[in-house]
N, C-alpha and C positions, 0 to 999 in steps of 0.2 A: 494396671496392676499397682497397687499402693505399696509403698515401702514402709515396713514396720520399724519403729525405733524402740529401743529399750532404755531404761534408766542408765545403764552403763554407757550407752552411746552419748548421752548428755554429760555424764561424769567425765568421760574421756575427752570430749570437746572442751569442757570447762578447764580440765587440768592442762591440756595443750595450750589453751589461751593464757593461763596463769604462768606457765613455765616459759612461754615465749617472751614475757615481759621481764624475766629475770636477767637475761643477757643484755637487754637494752638499758636496763636501769643502772648497771654498774660498769658501763663502758667508760674507759678513760681516754682522754685525748693524748696525742703524742707528747705534748708538753708535760702533762701530768705523769706520764710514764718515764720521761727523761729527768724529771725533777728529783734530784738526789736527796733532797731534804723533805720529802713528803712525810706526812704524819705517820703513815703506816711503816715506812722505812725507819724513821726515828724510833718508833715504838719497838720495832723488831730488834734494832741495835741495842736499845736499853735492856730489853728482855734477855738477849744473848749475854750482855755484859753481867747482868745480875746472876744468871745461871752459872756463868764462868766463875764469878766471885764466890758463889755458894760452893761450887765444886772445889775450888782451891782451899777455901776455909775448912771444909769437911775433910780434906785430904791430910791436913796438918794435925788433926786431932784424932 
């Protein structure tokens, strides 16, 4: 008895393969997670400061 495959079977397999690479691509080492001066954290801090400054500025006017 032969097993029939459809195009959705191939699409599902391809999607599963693509998504399995997402998690491995962005894994961080313990050192990177513990680094308090990572570029992402510095960016987030500057963004929060900028938003706070805008909030304070608009509150006075």
